[in-house]
C-alpha positions in Angstrom: -14.4 -14.0 22.9 -17.0 -11.6 23.6 -18.5 -9.6 20.7 -16.9 -6.0 22.4 -13.4 -7.6 23.0 -13.2 -8.9 19.5 -14.1 -5.9 18.3 -11.4 -4.1 20.5 -8.9 -6.8 19.3 -10.0 -5.9 15.6 -9.2 -2.2 16.4 -5.7 -3.0 17.7 -4.9 -5.2 14.5 -5.7 -2.2 12.3 -4.0 0.2 14.1 -0.9 -2.2 13.3 -1.3 -2.4 10.0 -2.1 1.1 9.4 1.6 1.9 10.7 3.2 -0.7 8.1 5.0 1.4 5.5 6.4 -1.7 3.4 4.3 -2.7 0.9 5.8 -6.0 0.7 4.7 -7.0 4.3 1.0 -5.7 3.2 1.2 -8.3 0.6 2.4 -10.9 2.7 -0.1 -10.2 5.6 -2.8 -10.3 2.5 -1.5 -13.7 1.0 -1.4 -15.5 4.4 -5.1 -15.0 4.5 -5.8 -15.7 0.7 -6.5 -12.0 -0.2 -4.2 -11.9 -3.0 -3.7 -13.8 -6.2 -1.0 -16.1 -4.6 -2.1 -19.5 -4.4 -1.9 -21.0 -0.7 -0.5 -24.0 -0.4 -2.2 -27.7 0.1 -1.0 -29.8 3.5 0.4 -32.2 1.0 2.3 -29.3 -1.1 3.4 -27.8 2.0 4.9 -31.5 3.6 6.4 -31.9 -0.2 8.3 -28.5 0.0 9.3 -29.2 3.6 10.9 -32.5 2.4 12.6 -30.9 -0.3 14.2 -27.9 1.9 15.2 -31.0 4.6 17.2 -32.4 1.5 18.8 -29.4 0.3 19.7 -29.0 3.8 21.4 -32.7 4.2 23.3 -31.8 0.6 24.7 -28.7 2.7 22.6 -26.3 0.4 22.1 -23.8 3.6 22.4 -20.2 4.8 23.3 -18.8 7.8 20.9 -15.9 9.1 23.4 -13.2 8.4 23.9 -14.1 5.4 20.2 -14.3 4.8 19.7 -10.8 6.3 22.7 -9.6 4.2 20.8 -11.2 0.8 17.2 -9.7 2.0 18.9 -6.0 2.2 20.5 -6.4 -0.8 17.1 -7.4 -2.6 15.2 -4.7 -0.7 17.3 -2.1 -1.7 17.4 -3.4 -5.6 13.6 -3.1 -5.2 13.5 0.0 -3.6 11.9 -1.1 -0.7 14.5 0.4 1.9 
């Protein structure tokens, strides 16, 4: 990618970020790039978490997307995010 194209893409990304009103979303974006106090998982830790999740699913400990959305909305309201 040319320097000019990279600069243009950076500006577009900044414009998107500037339109975000939810502080949790901003925190999550920063966490993805290691810019918070949140520790990033190693590949091994990620794989361990994935295995645990798969085991929980096999035991029937699952949640539907609609249930997740409802819980998320309830949590956001409790935290004053919505």
